[in-house]
Structure formats: structure tokens, C-alpha cells
C-alpha positions in Angstrom: -119.9 110.8 -125.6 -119.2 108.1 -123.0 -119.7 104.4 -123.8 -123.4 103.6 -123.9 -124.9 100.7 -122.0 -127.4 98.5 -123.8 -129.1 95.2 -123.5 -127.4 92.7 -125.9 -130.8 90.9 -126.2 -132.3 94.0 -127.8 -129.3 95.4 -129.8 -126.5 93.4 -131.4 -122.9 94.3 -131.0 -122.7 94.6 -134.8 -125.3 97.3 -134.9 -123.6 99.3 -132.1 -120.3 98.8 -133.9 -121.8 100.2 -137.1 -123.8 103.1 -135.7 -121.3 104.5 -133.1 -118.9 106.1 -135.6 -121.6 106.8 -138.2 -121.6 110.5 -139.3 -125.4 110.6 -139.4 -127.4 110.9 -136.2 -129.1 107.6 -135.1 -131.1 106.5 -132.2 -133.0 103.4 -131.1 -136.0 103.7 -128.9 -138.4 101.1 -127.4 -142.1 100.8 -127.9 -142.8 103.7 -125.5 -140.2 106.0 -126.9 -137.5 105.3 -124.3 -133.9 105.4 -125.5 -132.1 102.1 -125.9 -129.2 103.7 -127.8 -128.1 107.0 -129.1 -124.9 107.4 -131.2 -122.6 110.4 -130.7 -123.8 112.2 -133.8 -127.4 112.2 -132.5 -126.2 113.3 -129.1 -124.4 116.2 -130.7 -127.5 117.0 -132.8 -129.7 117.1 -129.7 -127.0 118.8 -127.7 -127.0 116.1 -125.1 -123.9 116.6 -122.8 -121.2 114.0 -122.8 -121.6 111.4 -120.2 -125.3 111.9 -119.6 -127.0 108.4 -119.6 -129.9 108.1 -122.0 -130.8 104.4 -121.8 -134.3 103.8 -120.4 -135.2 107.5 -120.5 -137.4 109.6 -122.7 -136.1 112.8 -124.3 -138.2 114.9 -121.8 -136.2 113.3 -119.0 -132.9 114.1 -120.6 -133.5 117.6 -122.1 -136.8 119.2 -121.3 -136.1 122.2 -123.6 -135.9 120.0 -126.8 -138.6 117.5 -126.0 -141.6 119.3 -127.5 -140.7 118.7 -131.2 -140.2 115.0 -130.5 -143.9 114.6 -129.6 -144.6 114.4 -133.3 -142.0 111.7 -133.7 -143.5 109.8 -130.9 -146.9 109.7 -132.7 -145.2 108.5 -135.8 -143.2 105.9 -133.9 -146.5 104.4 -132.7 -147.6 104.2 -136.3 -144.4 102.5 -137.3 -144.7 100.0 -134.6 -148.4 99.3 -135.3 -148.0 98.9 -139.0 -144.4 97.7 -139.0 -143.6 100.2 -141.8 -141.1 103.1 -142.2 -142.0 106.8 -142.3 -140.0 109.9 -143.1 -140.5 113.2 -141.2 -139.3 116.7 -142.0 -138.6 118.4 -138.7 -137.4 122.0 -138.3 -136.1 122.8 -134.9 -133.1 124.4 -133.1 -130.4 121.8 -133.3 -126.8 121.4 -132.1 -124.7 123.5 -129.7 -125.4 126.6 -131.8 -129.1 126.1 -131.2 -129.5 126.9 -134.9 -132.9 126.6 -136.5 -132.6 124.1 -139.4 -134.5 121.3 -141.1 -133.7 117.6 -140.8 -135.3 114.6 -142.3 -135.9 111.8 -139.8 -136.3 108.3 -141.3 -137.9 106.0 -138.8 -137.9 102.3 -139.2 -139.3 99.4 -137.1 -136.5 97.8 -135.1 -136.3 94.1 -134.4 -134.0 92.1 -132.1 -132.0 89.1 -133.1 -135.0 86.8 -132.4 -137.2 88.7 -134.8 -139.3 90.4 -132.0 -140.3 94.0 -132.6 -138.4 96.0 -130.0 -139.2 99.6 -131.1 -137.9 102.0 -133.7 -134.6 103.0 -135.3 -134.3 106.6 -136.5 -131.7 108.2 -138.8 -131.5 112.0 -139.2 -130.2 113.7 -142.3 -129.9 117.5 -142.8 -132.2 118.8 -145.4 -130.4 121.0 -147.9 -132.1 123.9 -149.5 -130.9 125.5 -152.8 -131.2 128.9 -154.2 -132.6 129.6 -157.7 -129.1 130.0 -159.1 -128.1 126.7 -157.6 -130.8 125.1 -159.7 -129.9 127.1 -162.8 -126.2 126.3 -162.5 -126.9 122.6 -161.9 -125.7 122.4 -158.3 -129.0 121.0 -157.0 -130.0 117.4 -156.9 -133.1 118.1 -159.1 -133.8 120.1 -162.2 -136.4 122.8 -162.3 -138.5 122.9 -165.4 -140.5 125.9 -166.6 -142.6 123.7 -168.9 -146.3 124.3 -169.0 -149.1 122.4 -170.8 -151.4 124.1 -173.3 -149.7 127.5 -173.3 -149.6 130.2 -175.9 -145.8 130.6 -175.3 -143.0 128.5 -176.7 -140.6 126.6 -174.4 -137.8 129.2 -175.1 -140.2 132.0 -174.1 -141.2 130.1 -171.0 -137.5 129.8 -170.0 -137.0 133.6 -170.5 -140.0 134.3 -168.3 -138.7 131.9 -165.7 -135.3 133.6 -165.4 -136.7 137.1 -165.8 -139.3 136.5 -163.1 -136.6 135.5 -160.7 -134.9 138.9 -161.1 -132.1 137.9 -163.5 -131.0 140.8 -165.8 -131.4 140.6 -169.6 -127.6 140.0 -169.8 -127.7 137.1 -167.4 -130.7 135.6 -169.1 -128.8 135.7 -172.4 -125.8 134.1 -170.9 -127.8 131.1 -169.5 -129.7 130.7 -172.8 -126.7 131.4 -175.1 -128.6 134.4 -176.6 -127.5 137.9 -177.3 -128.7 140.8 -175.2 -130.7 142.1 -178.2 -132.3 138.8 -178.9 -133.5 138.5 -175.3 -135.0 142.0 -175.4 -136.8 141.2 -178.7 -138.2 138.0 -177.3 -139.3 139.7 -174.2 -141.1 142.3 -176.3 -142.9 139.5 -178.2 -143.9 138.0 -174.8 -145.2 141.3 -173.6 -147.4 141.5 -176.7 -148.7 138.0 -176.3 -149.5 138.7 -172.7 -151.1 142.0 -173.4 -148.5 144.1 -171.6 -148.5 147.7 -172.8 -145.9 149.6 -170.8 -142.5 148.9 -169.4 -143.8 149.4 -165.9 -146.4 146.7 -166.5 -143.7 144.3 -167.6 -141.6 145.0 -164.6 -144.5 144.3 -162.3 -145.3 141.0 -164.0 -141.8 139.7 -164.7 -139.7 141.5 -162.1 -136.8 142.1 -164.5 -133.7 143.6 -163.0 -131.6 145.2 -165.7 
């Protein structure tokens, strides 16, 4: 994207120097949601053509087809400015050149000039990653799922077996994750069925969705 023009009174050279090459999308907007600055990553995220000036304009004046979802941001920006506190928004929209539907987290902070005057807001966008069940089981996700329940008739080991079986893992796969034999998992499932009042195999499949 071509070199942005900005008012040095509002945005320091150091901030521009830091944000321009930053891989995360950033923008700075004034109190009425007009752009003071947009880094190349944000321009790419919003699919703003190179060379299109953004300073002093609202998104609706730059790209009318992507402005609707920013109405929610505008309302939150007003809150940020009023209370001088940061907010985080989860926004799902069609982003990038591919116009692909995907979720992004927008962190919006109050933005001050070098004299300490509140100018507007500074936003950073981060792609929100989703993980499949196996990502959680295999430890690839940033958080750990727990099947623990309070005041249950089932043991923690039985709860884990239910957790995996309910998500369509086979008995063999359940055994591998829990370091149990195929026969042990089958026996424990039978005990679970009895505790839960399951009589037939069909009933168990309907409840736990086991894929052998």
C-alpha cells in the first residue's frame, strides 16, 4: 500500500514506524470513526486497493460492501472513547481478497496523542483459531478440555471414556488415548451402560455415538 499521510500532531513517527511492517492488522480512527491511519496488513484484511487514500474517511466511504459489519465496531469505539477503556470484539465477516468468511478478534484501545489528549481509537485484529476435537485431545490447542463433572455417579476414568466415545472415537482409539486395552474399554463401557440404565447396544449407540 502506498505511503500513508498522517498528522504528526495526532500520531507519532515511532507509532507509524512500528505499525507499518507489523503482521497484525492495525488501524487508528478518530472520535467519529474516520481513519487517521491503516497499516498494510489491515488494508489487506479489508481488501482496500493499494493507493486508495483512507485518511479522513469512514469505511463506508472507502468500501461500501464491507462497511456494515463495522457499525458494531463504531458503537464499541464510542464506549471506548467515553470510558477510556479497552474492549475486545469477535467479528465474523468476509475478509481478504478471497472474501472468505472467517472470525477475527478486534482489540480496541483508546488512542492518545503525544500531549495526552484522547484522539480516538487504536484497533488490532487477530485471526481467531478454531480447533477440532482431536486437536484438543492431542494437545495441539491452547487450552485443555476436561470431562470432569461434580457430584456424578461415574468415575473420572469413566467420564473420559464417555467424552471420547461421545465424540465418535472407536473403542480402539479410546484405548490408545487412555493407554487401555480394547477389552478393558469394552468392559468399562458395559459398566457405564449398566450405571446409566442402558439395556441394548442400540441404546448405547444413540447415547454415546460410538463408532467401532
